[in-house]
N, C-alpha and C positions, 0 to 999 in steps of 0.2 A: 322403561314402561312401554308396553306394546298396546295397552288398552286403557282408555280413560273416558268416562262419561259422567257429566254432572247434570242432575235434574233439579228443577225447582217447582215444587208443588206438583210433581208428577209429570212434567213436560221438560223438553230440552231447555236447559238454562241459557239465558242470553246475558251479554255483558251488562245490560242494565239491571237484570235481576241480581247479579253477583256483586257489582261495584259497591253497593252500600254495605255489603257483608265482608269486603276483602280483609279489613283488619279489625272487624268487630269482635268483642270478647264475651258478649252476653248470649250464650247458647249452650245447649247440652247435646249429647249424641250417644249413639251406641254403635259399636263396630262388630263386624261378624265376617267369618269365612263362608263363602258359598261353595257347595259341592253338589254337582248335578242339579244346579239351579234350586237347591234346597238349603234349609237353615236348621241348625240345632238350637234348641232352647228358644224357640220363638216366643213362648209364653213369658219367658224371663226378660227377653228384650222389650216386649210390650209393657211388662210391669215396670222396667227401669224407665222407659220413656214417660209413662203416666206419672210415676212418683217425682221424677226430676221436673216435668213440666208444672206439677202441682206446687213443688218447692219454689221454683224460679218465676212462674208466671201466674200462679194462682188458679190454674185450670189446665186441662189437657185435651188433646184431640181424641176423637173416638178411635178405639181399636180398629174398627172396620176401615176408617180412612187410612190409618197407618198401613194396614195390610194391602189396601189398594195401591198405595204408593210403592210398597215393596214389590208387589206383583209386576207393576210397570217396570221397575228396575231389573227385576230377575229375568223378565222377558227380553230385556235389551242386553243383558249381561252374558259373558261366556259361561260355559257350564261350571267352571271354577273360577272364582274371583274374590276379591276383598270388597266389602261394602261398608260404608260409613253413613249413618242416618242421623242428620243434624236437625234440631228444631230451634228456631229462633223466633223473635217477636218483632212486631212493628207497633210502636217506635222502639229503636234499638237501645244501645247502652247510653248511659249518662243522660237519660231523658226519663222524667216521670211518666208513668202510664197515664193515658187518658181514660175515658169511660170504658172503653173495650179494647183489649189487647188482641191483635191478630197474630196467630201463629203460623209460621211458614216452615216448610220442610225442604231441606237440601239434602239430596242423595248423591253420594260420589261412589262410582264404581271404578276400581283399578284392578291391576293384576293380582292374582293370588299371592299371599305373603310369602316371602323367602324367610325361612326360620333359621336362626343361628344354630349351629351344631351343638355348642357347649362342649364340655362344662364351662360355666361362666364364672368369672371372678368379679365380685361386687364390692365397690367401695362403700363405706358407711358415711352417710352425711346426716346432720341434724336437720330435719325438715318435716313440717306437718302441712299437708295440702289444705287450702281453703275449701270449705264445704266438702269435706272429704267423701261423703256418701253419694255425691253427684258426679257423674262423669261429664264434666264441663270443659269448655275450650278456654284459650287464653292463658294456660299455665306455663308461662315462660320459664319458670324455675326448673321444671322437669327437663327441658332440653339443655338448659345451661348446666345443670348438675350432671346429666349424662356426659356432656362434652368435657366437663372438668374432670370427671372420673376417668374418662379415656386418656386424658393427657397425663394422669398419674399412673397409668399402666393397667387400669382395670377395663372390663367390658361394659359396665353399667354401674348404677348406684342404687343402693338400698337405703331406705329412710329409717331413721331413728327418732322416735318422738321425744317430747319433753320429759317423759317419765323413763327414758332409757330403753324403751321397747322397740324392737324391730317391727315395722308395720307393713310396708309395701315397697316395691321398687318403682322406678320411673313410670313404666307403663305395664307393670306386671304385678300380680298378687304373688305372695310367698307361701309355700307350703313346705312342711318338714315331716320327717318320718323317724320314729324312735325304735323301729323294729317290730312294732305291733300296732301302733296307732298313727293315723295321719293327724298332724298338728297344724292348726291354723292359728296365726298370730292374733293375740288379743290386743287390739288397738283400734283407733278411729281410722278406717280404711274404706276404700271403694270396694264393695263386694262384687267382683267381676262375674259376668255371666258364665264364663268357663268355670270359674271357681264354684258357682252354684250348681252347674251341671254335674261336676265331680262330686260335690257334697251329696246330691241326691242319688247318684248312681252308685257311689260308694256305700251309701246306706242300704240301697237295694241289694248290694252284694254281701252285705253283712260285715263290711270292714269298719273297724272301730275308728272314731274320729273325735277330737277334743280341740277346744279353743283355750289357749293359755298364753301368758306373757312369754315372749322369747327375747332374751337379753343376750347379747354377744359374749359377755364375759362369764356366763354361767354354765351353758351346756352345748354350745354349738359343736364342739368336737365330738359329741356323742350322737349327732343327728345327721341324717341325709337331708338334703333340701333341693327344691326346684323352684323356678319361676313359672308362672302360668298367666296366659292371656288368651285373646281370641285367636292368636296364631297357632297356639299349641297347648295341650294340657300338661305339659312338663318338659322343661329343659334343666338338666342337672346344674347345680351350683357346686363349684370346686371349693371356693372360699368366700367368706364374707369379712372384709377388712383383713386382719391378720389371722383369722380363724379358719382353719381348714375343716371342711365337713367330710362326712363319710361318704364314699362312693358306693352307691347301691343301685345298680341298674334295675334291680327288681322293683324298686319303688317307682321309678320312672315308667316302667312297663306296666305296673298296676294302674297308674293314672291314665295312660293311654288306653288300656283296655277298658277301664270304666267309662271313659269318654265315648268310646265306640258303642257302648250300650245305649247311648242317647240316640233316639231315632231322628233322622233327618225329616224335615217337615216341608212340604211344598205349599206355597200360598196361592 
């Protein structure tokens, strides 16, 4: 890592600011890749932060304040970087709230992400994230399941819910292609910002999309698949468990092209 900067409420963070948060698990965040000090999907990131704060804290910071903190971070960042924007509260975890909750923002800027080349092999593990619609911290299972998958010869892990549906991967959304439609798994998942960017840009391009249950024993061999997150709009999946997927570079290319249609926004 050649670049690292952490801000607390818009100013350089001190050890006193960060010490109470070092192992705290009651916070949520959004993550993004910065290009030319600009952001794709800013409206979606703001919506994510509002909704998550309302769920976890019963209220949210004004968008204008969030944008001010982002502007400070981008002015201090390299032209291309990774940025994670965390919102936490005082008092922290394991404490009942008092009359008024104070929301604090931690912004972390690091080097731009290094994206795996793929295609990836995903192990299948039975797992359902707590509060799946919120991008929250403290999910020890995701790292544990990733590491266990690697020890079994896979690159990462995909989750199978209690109804036998594939839902998401450790830090990724899943997307599939049947030759004519992009298929998003029907399950309780975190709808990623990159996923939402793809959905609206694919719609603008007239590409058919549908949401349906995906079960590994039914039709995986007839589909192409990718993983999607803030790092990339698509890395090909070679197999999920013992099931090989179709190799379709056109599908990955379609997603990358759709993503590029989303305008970068300066704050």
